[in-house]
C-alpha positions as CSV (number, residue, x, y, z in Angstrom):
1,M,-12.8,-18.2,39.0
2,N,-10.4,-20.8,40.4
3,K,-8.8,-19.6,43.7
4,T,-5.3,-20.0,42.2
5,E,-6.2,-18.1,39.0
6,K,-5.0,-14.5,38.9
7,P,-7.6,-11.9,38.2
8,K,-7.6,-10.5,34.7
9,G,-7.4,-6.8,33.9
10,R,-4.9,-4.0,34.5
11,G,-5.9,-2.4,37.8
12,L,-3.1,-1.2,40.1
13,E,-3.2,-4.4,42.1
14,A,-3.0,-6.5,39.0
15,I,0.0,-4.5,37.8
16,L,1.9,-4.1,41.1
17,G,1.0,-7.3,42.9
18,N,0.3,-7.3,46.6
19,V,0.8,-4.0,48.4
20,T,0.5,-3.4,52.1
21,I,-2.2,-0.7,52.3
22,T,-5.1,0.5,54.4
23,K,-7.5,-1.0,51.8
24,N,-9.0,2.0,50.0
25,Q,-10.3,3.6,53.2
26,P,-10.0,7.3,53.9
27,V,-7.6,8.0,56.7
28,A,-9.1,9.0,60.0
29,V,-7.3,12.2,61.3
30,P,-8.0,14.1,64.5
31,S,-10.3,16.7,62.9
32,G,-13.7,16.2,64.7
33,G,-14.0,12.7,63.2
34,S,-13.5,13.9,59.7
35,S,-11.6,11.9,57.0
36,Y,-9.7,14.8,55.7
37,L,-6.0,15.9,55.5
38,K,-4.7,19.4,55.8
39,I,-3.7,20.4,52.3
40,D,-0.5,22.0,53.5
41,S,0.6,18.7,55.0
42,I,0.8,17.1,51.6
43,D,4.0,17.1,49.5
44,V,3.9,16.5,45.8
45,N,5.5,13.3,44.3
46,P,9.0,13.9,43.0
47,F,8.4,11.1,40.5
48,Q,5.4,12.9,38.9
49,P,6.2,12.7,35.1
50,R,3.4,15.2,34.3
51,T,5.1,18.5,33.8
52,H,2.3,20.4,32.0
53,F,-1.0,21.3,33.7
54,D,-3.5,23.2,31.5
55,E,-4.3,26.4,33.5
56,E,-7.8,26.8,31.9
57,S,-8.7,23.2,32.8
58,L,-7.4,23.6,36.4
59,E,-9.5,26.7,36.8
60,G,-12.6,24.8,35.6
61,L,-11.9,22.0,38.0
62,A,-11.4,24.6,40.8
63,Q,-14.8,26.1,40.1
64,S,-16.4,22.6,40.2
65,I,-14.6,21.9,43.5
66,K,-15.9,25.2,45.0
67,T,-19.5,24.1,44.0
68,Y,-19.4,20.4,44.8
69,G,-16.3,19.8,46.8
70,L,-13.5,17.4,45.9
71,I,-15.5,14.2,45.1
72,Q,-12.6,11.9,44.3
73,P,-10.0,11.7,47.1
74,V,-6.3,11.9,46.4
75,T,-4.0,9.1,47.4
76,V,-1.0,9.7,49.7
77,R,1.5,7.9,51.9
78,P,2.8,8.9,55.3
79,I,6.3,10.2,55.5
80,E,8.5,11.7,58.3
81,G,7.4,14.6,60.4
82,G,3.7,13.9,60.3
83,R,3.6,14.8,56.6
84,Y,2.2,13.0,53.6
85,Q,3.6,12.4,50.1
86,L,1.2,12.4,47.1
87,I,1.0,9.2,45.2
88,S,-1.8,10.2,42.7
89,G,-4.1,13.2,42.2
90,E,-1.7,16.2,41.7
91,R,-4.2,17.9,39.3
92,R,-6.9,17.6,42.0
93,L,-4.5,18.8,44.7
94,R,-3.6,21.9,42.6
95,A,-7.2,22.6,41.8
96,A,-8.2,22.3,45.4
97,K,-5.6,24.9,46.3
98,L,-6.9,27.2,43.6
99,A,-10.4,26.7,45.1
100,G,-9.1,27.8,48.5
101,L,-9.6,24.5,50.3
102,T,-7.5,23.9,53.4
103,E,-8.4,20.2,53.8
104,I,-9.1,17.5,51.2
105,P,-10.3,13.9,51.4
106,A,-7.4,11.4,51.1
107,Y,-6.7,7.7,51.0
108,V,-3.5,6.8,52.9
109,R,-1.5,3.8,51.7
110,T,1.4,2.4,53.5
111,V,3.9,1.6,50.7
112,D,7.7,1.9,50.4
113,D,9.6,4.2,48.0
114,M,9.6,1.7,45.1
115,Q,5.9,0.9,45.4
116,S,5.1,4.6,45.6
117,V,7.0,5.2,42.3
118,Q,5.3,2.3,40.6
119,M,1.8,3.4,41.7
120,A,2.3,7.1,40.8
121,L,3.7,6.2,37.3
122,V,1.2,3.5,36.5
123,E,-1.6,5.8,37.6
124,N,-0.3,8.3,35.1
125,I,0.1,5.9,32.3
126,Q,-3.5,4.7,32.7
127,R,-4.9,8.2,32.3
128,S,-6.4,9.0,28.9
129,D,-5.5,12.7,28.9
130,L,-1.7,12.4,29.2
131,N,0.3,13.6,26.2
132,P,2.7,11.2,24.5
133,I,5.8,12.8,26.1
134,E,4.4,12.4,29.6
135,V,3.5,8.7,28.8
136,A,7.1,8.2,27.5
137,M,8.6,9.7,30.6
138,S,6.4,7.5,32.8
139,Y,7.7,4.4,30.9
140,Q,11.3,5.6,31.2
141,M,11.0,6.2,34.9
142,L,9.4,2.8,35.5
143,I,12.3,1.2,33.6
144,E,15.0,3.2,35.4
145,E,13.6,3.5,38.9
146,C,12.0,0.0,39.1
147,N,14.8,-1.7,37.2
148,L,12.5,-3.2,34.6
149,K,13.2,-4.5,31.1
150,Q,10.8,-3.5,28.3
151,E,9.4,-7.0,28.2
152,E,8.6,-6.9,31.9
153,L,7.1,-3.4,31.6
154,S,5.0,-4.6,28.7
155,D,3.5,-7.3,30.9
156,K,2.9,-4.9,33.8
157,V,1.1,-2.2,31.9
158,G,-0.7,-4.4,29.3
159,K,0.9,-2.7,26.3
160,D,2.8,-4.3,23.3
161,R,6.5,-3.9,23.6
162,S,6.5,-2.2,20.2
163,T,4.1,0.5,21.6
164,I,6.4,1.1,24.6
165,S,9.5,1.2,22.3
166,N,7.8,3.9,20.1
167,Y,7.0,6.0,23.1
168,L,10.5,5.7,24.4
169,R,11.9,6.8,21.0
170,L,10.2,10.2,21.5
171,L,12.6,10.9,24.3
172,R,15.4,10.9,21.7
173,L,13.9,14.0,20.0
174,S,15.3,17.4,20.7
175,T,13.7,19.5,23.4
176,P,11.8,21.8,21.0
177,A,10.5,18.8,19.1
178,Q,9.3,17.2,22.4
179,I,7.5,20.4,23.3
180,A,5.8,20.4,19.9
181,V,4.5,16.9,20.7
182,R,3.6,17.8,24.3
183,D,1.6,20.9,23.2
184,G,-0.2,19.0,20.4
185,Q,1.4,20.9,17.5
186,I,2.3,17.5,15.9
187,S,1.1,14.0,16.6
188,M,3.2,11.1,17.8
189,G,2.9,9.6,14.3
190,H,4.5,12.8,12.9
191,A,7.1,12.9,15.6
192,L,8.5,9.4,15.2
193,P,10.1,9.9,11.8
194,L,11.9,13.0,13.1
195,V,14.0,10.8,15.5
196,A,16.0,9.8,12.4
197,L,17.1,13.5,12.1
198,E,19.6,14.1,14.9
199,D,20.0,17.8,14.0
200,E,17.7,20.0,16.1
201,K,17.4,22.7,13.4
202,L,16.3,20.1,10.8
203,Q,13.7,18.7,13.2
204,Q,12.3,22.2,13.7
205,K,12.3,22.8,10.0
206,V,10.2,19.7,9.3
207,I,7.9,20.5,12.2
208,K,7.2,24.0,10.7
209,Q,6.6,22.3,7.4
210,I,4.2,19.8,9.0
211,V,2.2,22.6,10.6
212,D,2.3,25.0,7.7
213,E,1.4,22.5,5.0
214,K,-0.7,20.2,7.2
215,L,1.4,17.2,6.1
216,S,0.2,13.7,6.7
217,V,2.3,11.1,8.6
218,R,3.2,9.5,5.2
219,Q,4.2,12.8,3.7
220,T,6.3,13.6,6.8
221,E,8.1,10.2,6.3
222,T,8.8,11.1,2.7
223,V,10.2,14.6,3.7
224,V,12.5,13.0,6.3
225,K,13.7,10.3,3.9
226,K,14.6,13.0,1.3
227,L,16.5,15.0,3.9
228,R,18.5,12.0,5.1
229,N,19.4,11.1,1.5
230,E,20.6,14.7,0.9
231,M,22.8,14.5,4.0
232,E,24.4,11.2,3.1
233,P,27.8,11.7,1.4
234,A,27.9,10.6,-2.2
235,K,29.7,7.3,-2.7
236,P,32.9,7.7,-4.6
237,K,32.9,5.9,-7.9
238,V,35.6,3.3,-8.2
239,K,36.8,2.6,-11.7
240,I,37.6,-1.0,-12.2
241,T,40.2,-1.7,-14.9
242,L,39.8,-5.0,-16.7
243,S,42.7,-7.3,-17.0
244,D,44.5,-7.8,-20.3
245,E,43.1,-11.3,-20.5
246,V,39.5,-10.2,-19.9
247,R,39.8,-7.3,-22.4
248,A,41.2,-9.7,-25.0
249,F,38.3,-12.0,-24.5
250,Q,35.8,-9.1,-24.8
251,T,37.3,-8.1,-28.2
252,A,37.4,-11.7,-29.5
253,F,33.9,-12.5,-28.3
254,G,32.6,-9.3,-29.9
255,K,34.2,-10.2,-33.2
256,K,32.7,-13.7,-33.1
257,L,29.2,-12.4,-32.4
258,K,29.7,-9.4,-34.8
259,T,28.6,-6.9,-32.2
260,K,30.3,-4.8,-29.5
261,V,30.4,-6.9,-26.3
262,K,30.9,-5.1,-23.1
263,I,32.1,-6.6,-19.8
264,K,31.6,-4.7,-16.5
265,K,32.9,-5.6,-13.1
266,D,32.7,-3.9,-9.7
267,I,35.1,-3.9,-6.7
268,T,33.6,-7.0,-5.2
269,G,34.2,-9.0,-8.4
270,K,30.6,-9.1,-9.5
271,G,29.7,-7.8,-12.9
272,S,27.9,-8.4,-16.2
273,I,28.4,-9.2,-19.9
274,T,26.3,-7.1,-22.3
275,I,25.6,-8.3,-25.8
276,P,23.7,-5.6,-27.7
277,F,21.7,-6.2,-30.9
278,S,19.7,-3.9,-33.2
279,S,17.0,-6.2,-34.7
280,D,15.2,-9.5,-34.2
281,E,17.3,-10.9,-37.1
282,E,20.6,-9.9,-35.4
283,L,19.3,-11.4,-32.1
284,K,18.6,-14.7,-33.9
285,K,22.1,-14.8,-35.3
286,I,23.6,-14.2,-31.9
287,I,21.5,-17.0,-30.3
288,D,22.5,-19.4,-33.1
289,L,26.2,-18.6,-32.6
290,L,25.9,-19.0,-28.8
291,Q,24.1,-22.4,-29.3
């Protein structure tokens, strides 16, 4: 690789650029030469978009930690008062507490607030077990906290702008609908059409129908479209009165063709002239007259 060529891939460094850190080395703390931090000295990250941690999964991880220890260190940054703020690894931190650990292995990175936000959110986005709402919240936080446009975010996380836009649309759903997506009751594909229904009760009605009838995404789109059509007010019919001149022409033209000619016109001025016939012979006579 050319020295000036940027490395490919979407690791944290590729996404965030250069960050001043203690390069992936566990921090040395005064604990008999150990590379561990006291668990009660670590504060959670306030920008953690993950709000739901499966209790059964946490218990399973806690049992594994009791048996083998915490194999993958958490990542933290130093803050005031000799404390540390978690950048990534909240699930591991929670499980370690459940396992009764008092110290855990940690990597310490010296980063500012903005870099901490970026690292925490990008780390979440790159996880495969996040639900769509958590991914959407991560994207939204990156946009708001890091002052990014969707195009810039697309470049940073290696996702199409349309993909990011669809995730962000989920945040326009009502809270119950977002919970249904978060808990896996409905898929992201089922949820996106619901955005068009601004009424919370209607969204819940369709969600119940999706679950009860096991609707496909296409069927859900059809249900939503039908509901929207029912909600749209009927367009009032505007009767257009033909002018005396046009009505006179309609009568004279009908007499000449020996059929009942009808002229229609709408409010925009567009319209049609209808010349009916009842047989091939009559059609031929009309054509001859017109020619």
